[in-house]
C-alpha positions in Angstrom: 3.5 -76.3 -46.3 2.3 -73.3 -44.3 4.3 -71.1 -42.0 3.1 -70.8 -38.5 1.9 -67.3 -37.4 3.7 -66.0 -34.3 1.8 -66.0 -31.2 1.7 -62.5 -29.6 1.6 -64.0 -26.1 5.0 -65.7 -26.6 6.9 -62.6 -27.8 9.2 -60.9 -25.3 7.8 -57.7 -23.7 8.8 -54.3 -25.0 11.7 -52.6 -23.1 10.6 -50.1 -20.5 10.6 -46.4 -21.4 13.7 -44.5 -20.3 13.3 -42.6 -17.0 12.4 -39.0 -17.4 15.3 -36.5 -17.0 15.3 -34.8 -13.6 13.4 -31.6 -13.8 15.2 -28.2 -13.4 12.7 -26.9 -10.9 11.7 -28.3 -7.5 8.1 -28.4 -8.7 7.0 -28.5 -12.3 5.9 -25.0 -13.4 2.2 -24.4 -13.1 0.2 -23.4 -16.2 0.5 -19.7 -16.9 -1.9 -17.3 -15.3 -3.5 -14.8 -17.6 -4.2 -11.3 -16.4 -7.1 -9.1 -17.4 -5.2 -7.9 -20.5 -4.6 -11.4 -21.8 -0.9 -11.4 -20.8 0.8 -14.1 -18.8 1.7 -13.1 -15.3 5.3 -13.4 -14.3 6.1 -16.2 -11.9 9.6 -16.5 -10.6 11.3 -19.9 -11.0 11.5 -22.0 -7.9 14.9 -23.8 -7.9 16.1 -26.8 -6.1 17.3 -26.0 -2.6 20.9 -26.8 -3.5 20.8 -24.3 -6.4 19.3 -21.6 -4.2 22.0 -22.1 -1.6 24.7 -21.7 -4.3 23.0 -18.5 -5.5 22.9 -17.1 -2.0 26.6 -17.8 -1.4 27.8 -16.0 -4.5 26.3 -12.5 -4.7 25.9 -11.0 -8.2 28.4 -8.2 -8.7 27.8 -5.7 -11.4 30.9 -3.5 -11.6 29.7 -1.7 -14.7 27.0 0.0 -12.6 29.5 1.6 -10.2 30.8 4.2 -12.8 29.1 5.9 -15.7 29.8 4.3 -19.0 31.2 7.5 -20.5 32.6 10.5 -18.6 32.8 13.7 -20.6 36.1 15.4 -19.8 34.6 18.8 -20.6 31.9 18.3 -17.9 33.5 20.0 -15.0 30.5 21.6 -13.2 32.2 25.0 -13.2 30.8 27.8 -11.1 31.0 30.0 -14.1 27.9 28.3 -15.6 26.0 29.2 -12.4 27.1 32.8 -12.7 26.0 32.9 -16.3 22.6 31.3 -15.4 22.2 33.8 -12.6 22.6 36.9 -14.7 21.0 35.4 -17.8 18.4 32.9 -16.5 17.0 32.2 -20.0 20.4 31.1 -21.2 21.0 29.0 -18.1 17.6 27.3 -18.7 18.4 26.6 -22.3 21.8 25.2 -21.4 20.2 23.0 -18.8 17.8 21.6 -21.5 20.6 21.0 -24.0 23.2 19.5 -21.5 21.1 17.6 -19.0 22.1 14.2 -20.5 25.5 14.8 -22.1 27.1 17.2 -19.5 25.1 16.7 -16.3 27.4 18.6 -13.9 27.5 21.7 -16.2 23.8 21.5 -16.8 23.1 21.3 -13.0 25.2 24.4 -12.4 23.6 26.4 -15.2 20.1 25.3 -14.1 20.7 26.1 -10.5 22.1 29.5 -11.4 19.0 30.2 -13.6 16.7 29.1 -10.8 18.4 31.3 -8.2 18.5 34.2 -10.6 14.7 33.9 -11.2 14.0 33.7 -7.5 16.2 36.7 -6.7 14.6 38.7 -9.5 11.1 37.9 -8.1 12.1 38.9 -4.6 13.7 42.2 -5.8 10.6 42.9 -8.0 8.4 42.4 -4.9 10.6 44.7 -2.8 10.5 47.3 -5.6 6.7 47.1 -5.8 6.4 47.7 -2.1 8.8 50.6 -2.3 6.8 52.2 -5.1 3.5 51.7 -3.3 4.9 53.3 -0.1 6.5 56.2 -2.0 3.2 56.9 -3.8 1.2 56.7 -0.6 3.6 59.1 1.2 3.5 61.5 -1.8 -0.3 61.4 -1.9 -0.5 62.0 1.8 1.9 65.0 1.5 -0.1 66.5 -1.4 -3.4 66.2 0.6 -1.9 68.0 3.6 -1.3 64.8 5.6 -4.9 63.7 5.3 -4.8 60.0 4.5 -8.6 59.6 4.4 -9.3 60.9 0.9 
């Protein structure tokens, strides 16, 4: 005796596919846009309206940004560094280069002292040059009997 072959039309239908999980974004993300360098451009995510309202109600607080991570106790910003930089501008400039990241207050004072010292030295040099020129001009005029048209 032969066994009958099952008829495909009489078999029960296959169960339906499970529904797709709800997507995280309001709209599915678009395919990435490539810029002229072959890199993908950044596209910010677009959240469901309910998620965006929750984010607006709770502002992000970053308390670690309010204070520096490490405060050097030796960094006092003393006026003495400005005086040193004023009288020895090269030393003040070197201290500013060395300390500008580890001791910012002391570095600022030493750098400002050096800058003020250089500016004051330039002004005094200019005044000295004018004084020497006028002195030589007056001496030359006296030597020529007051005749300035030599």
